[in-house]
C-alpha positions as CSV (number, residue, x, y, z in Angstrom):
1,M,19.1,4.5,8.3
2,S,16.1,4.8,6.1
3,E,12.6,3.6,7.0
4,H,10.8,1.1,4.9
5,Y,7.0,1.1,4.7
6,V,4.2,-1.2,3.7
7,Y,1.0,0.6,2.9
8,V,-2.5,-0.1,1.9
9,L,-4.6,2.1,-0.4
10,R,-8.3,2.1,-0.9
11,C,-9.0,2.7,-4.6
12,S,-12.0,4.5,-6.0
13,D,-13.6,1.2,-6.9
14,D,-13.3,0.2,-3.2
15,S,-10.6,-2.3,-3.9
16,L,-7.5,-2.5,-1.7
17,Y,-3.9,-2.2,-3.0
18,T,-0.9,-3.1,-0.9
19,G,2.6,-1.8,-1.7
20,Y,6.1,-1.1,-0.4
21,T,8.0,2.3,-0.4
22,T,10.6,4.4,1.4
23,D,8.4,7.5,1.0
24,V,4.7,7.1,1.6
25,A,3.6,10.6,0.7
26,R,5.5,10.6,-2.6
27,R,4.2,7.1,-3.5
28,V,0.5,8.0,-2.8
29,E,1.0,11.1,-5.0
30,E,2.4,8.9,-7.8
31,H,-0.6,6.6,-7.5
32,D,-3.0,9.5,-7.6
33,A,-1.2,10.9,-10.7
34,G,-1.6,7.6,-12.5
35,E,2.2,7.0,-12.3
36,G,2.0,4.4,-9.6
37,A,1.4,0.7,-10.1
38,K,-0.5,-0.5,-13.1
39,Y,-3.3,-1.8,-10.8
40,T,-4.1,1.7,-9.4
41,R,-4.2,3.4,-12.8
42,G,-7.8,4.1,-13.6
43,R,-8.8,3.5,-10.0
44,T,-7.9,6.9,-8.7
45,P,-8.3,8.8,-6.5
46,V,-6.7,6.5,-3.9
47,E,-6.9,6.9,-0.1
48,L,-4.1,5.8,2.3
49,V,-5.8,3.6,4.9
50,H,-2.9,1.7,6.6
51,T,0.9,2.0,7.0
52,E,3.5,-0.1,8.8
53,S,7.2,0.8,9.1
54,Y,10.2,-1.4,9.3
55,E,14.0,-0.9,9.6
56,S,14.9,-3.4,6.9
57,K,13.7,-3.7,3.3
58,S,13.6,-7.4,3.5
59,T,11.3,-7.4,6.6
60,A,9.0,-4.8,4.9
61,M,8.9,-6.8,1.7
62,S,8.0,-10.0,3.6
63,R,5.2,-8.2,5.3
64,E,3.9,-6.8,2.0
65,Y,3.7,-10.4,0.7
66,E,1.9,-11.5,3.9
67,I,-0.7,-8.8,3.5
68,K,-1.2,-9.5,-0.2
69,Q,-2.0,-13.1,0.7
70,L,-4.8,-12.1,3.1
71,S,-8.5,-12.4,2.1
72,R,-10.5,-9.3,1.5
73,S,-12.2,-9.6,4.9
74,Q,-8.8,-10.0,6.6
75,K,-7.5,-6.9,4.9
76,E,-10.6,-4.9,5.9
77,R,-10.0,-5.9,9.6
78,L,-6.3,-4.9,9.2
79,V,-7.2,-1.4,8.0
80,E,-9.9,-0.7,10.6
């Protein structure tokens, strides 16, 4: 059974980006290469600051949505 991950990146402009993947290392490399999400292009390099793993895709996607709804200060507390 594959693992499903929710991750948070700190971009070069100090913004935070939240995403979902099954391979965190590959996804971070894609973001750094400008091949990730449109949001992170032009905001490289990125730094991985938080990960969470889940057994199901639906649970991970729900958590990704929850994190995206947090305020900036709540996200900062999460990644500390």
